[in-house]
C-alpha positions as CSV (number, residue, x, y, z in Angstrom):
1,X,15.6,17.1,14.0
2,X,12.7,18.6,15.0
3,X,10.9,19.6,11.6
4,X,8.5,23.0,12.0
5,X,4.6,22.7,10.4
6,X,2.6,24.5,8.5
7,X,-0.6,24.1,8.9
8,X,-1.6,22.9,5.6
9,X,0.6,19.5,7.1
10,X,0.0,20.0,10.5
11,X,-4.2,19.8,8.7
12,X,-2.9,16.4,6.8
13,X,-1.2,15.3,9.9
14,X,-3.9,14.4,12.3
15,X,-7.0,14.0,9.9
16,X,-5.0,11.5,7.3
17,X,-1.4,11.0,6.7
18,X,-0.4,10.0,3.3
19,X,2.9,8.8,2.8
20,X,4.4,11.8,1.5
21,X,3.9,13.0,4.6
22,X,4.8,10.5,6.4
23,X,8.1,10.4,5.1
24,X,8.9,13.6,4.5
25,X,8.9,13.2,8.7
26,X,9.9,10.2,9.1
27,X,10.9,10.5,13.0
28,X,11.7,13.4,13.2
29,X,10.3,16.0,16.4
30,X,7.0,17.5,15.1
31,X,6.5,21.3,15.5
32,X,4.4,24.0,14.2
33,X,4.0,27.5,14.9
34,X,1.0,29.8,17.3
35,X,0.2,31.6,14.2
36,X,-0.1,28.8,11.5
37,X,-2.4,26.5,14.7
38,X,-4.3,29.8,15.1
39,X,-4.3,29.7,11.2
40,X,-6.3,26.3,11.9
41,X,-8.5,26.4,14.0
42,X,-10.0,29.4,13.0
43,X,-10.8,27.4,9.4
44,X,-11.4,24.6,11.2
45,X,-14.0,26.5,13.0
46,X,-15.8,28.0,10.8
47,X,-19.2,26.3,9.7
48,X,-19.0,26.2,6.7
49,X,-15.4,24.7,6.3
50,X,-13.7,27.7,4.5
51,X,-10.9,27.1,3.1
52,X,-8.2,24.0,4.1
53,X,-11.7,22.6,5.5
54,X,-13.7,23.4,1.8
55,X,-14.1,19.4,1.2
56,X,-14.5,17.2,4.3
57,X,-17.3,16.2,5.7
58,X,-19.5,18.0,8.9
59,X,-16.6,14.3,10.4
60,X,-14.6,14.6,9.7
61,X,-13.6,18.3,10.7
62,X,-15.8,17.7,13.7
63,X,-12.9,15.0,14.4
64,X,-10.0,17.8,13.6
65,X,-11.3,20.1,16.1
66,X,-11.5,17.7,18.7
67,X,-8.4,17.0,18.7
68,X,-7.2,20.9,17.6
69,X,-8.6,21.9,20.8
70,X,-5.7,19.4,22.6
71,X,-3.5,19.3,20.7
72,X,-0.8,16.3,21.0
73,X,1.7,16.6,23.4
74,X,4.1,15.3,21.1
75,X,3.6,18.7,18.5
76,X,5.8,21.5,19.7
77,X,4.6,24.9,20.0
78,X,7.8,27.2,20.7
79,X,5.6,30.0,23.7
80,X,5.3,33.6,21.5
81,X,6.7,35.0,24.4
82,X,10.6,33.4,23.1
83,X,10.1,33.8,19.8
84,X,8.6,38.0,20.1
85,X,12.1,39.9,19.7
86,X,13.9,37.4,17.1
87,X,11.0,37.4,14.7
88,X,10.3,41.7,15.4
89,X,14.2,40.9,14.4
90,X,14.0,39.4,11.3
91,X,11.2,41.9,10.1
92,X,12.9,44.5,10.1
93,X,16.1,43.4,8.6
94,X,14.7,40.8,5.9
95,X,12.1,42.5,3.4
96,X,9.7,40.9,2.6
97,X,9.1,38.2,5.8
98,X,5.9,39.0,7.3
99,X,5.1,38.1,10.8
100,X,3.8,34.5,10.0
101,X,6.8,33.4,7.6
102,X,9.6,35.6,10.6
103,X,7.8,33.5,14.3
104,X,8.2,30.1,11.5
105,X,12.2,30.5,11.3
106,X,12.1,32.5,14.8
107,X,11.1,28.5,16.0
108,X,13.8,26.5,13.4
109,X,15.9,29.0,14.6
110,X,14.7,28.0,18.4
111,X,14.3,24.3,17.8
112,X,17.7,24.2,15.7
113,X,14.8,22.3,13.2
114,X,14.1,22.9,9.5
115,X,10.4,24.0,8.1
116,X,8.2,21.5,5.7
117,X,5.6,23.5,3.8
118,X,3.0,22.9,1.9
119,X,3.7,23.8,-1.7
120,X,0.5,26.3,-1.6
121,X,2.2,28.0,1.8
122,X,5.2,28.3,-0.5
123,X,7.0,31.6,1.0
124,X,9.8,33.1,-1.0
125,X,10.0,35.2,1.8
126,X,10.6,32.3,4.1
127,X,12.8,30.7,1.2
128,X,15.6,33.6,1.2
129,X,15.7,34.2,4.9
130,X,15.7,30.2,5.1
131,X,19.0,30.4,2.9
132,X,20.3,33.1,4.3
133,X,20.0,32.3,7.4
134,X,20.8,27.9,7.0
135,X,17.9,26.9,8.4
136,X,16.8,24.1,5.6
137,X,13.6,24.4,3.7
138,X,12.0,22.1,2.1
139,X,8.0,22.0,0.6
140,X,5.3,19.0,0.0
141,X,2.9,19.0,-2.9
142,X,-0.2,20.0,-2.0
């Protein structure tokens, strides 16, 4: 199976793989979304390292940035053009589902994947939509 990671977990995978994350992913193919990837890049690009990278020193941020610029091939990102229509349908049909949430669910459907999100990104709209559509959805405490 494939697992779609949010930006917090993608960051953690790329920078400091802890035991709980390694166990949660196991040997699954990893994926993320365009918007989660862009949000992580934006956070990494901030000179102050605010938001997700607030606790990181300059060397840690630079190492992550280098890996983000050349995102490893084993991390799948479904092109937006393959997801946009489904995202529009999901956002229109599911009250409370944001564009970011619609992309996450659409990517999981496209890849026949499960969503794994940080407890920081726990969203009732995504969880509700996944439950309705039968998409596996898990959180990992962060």
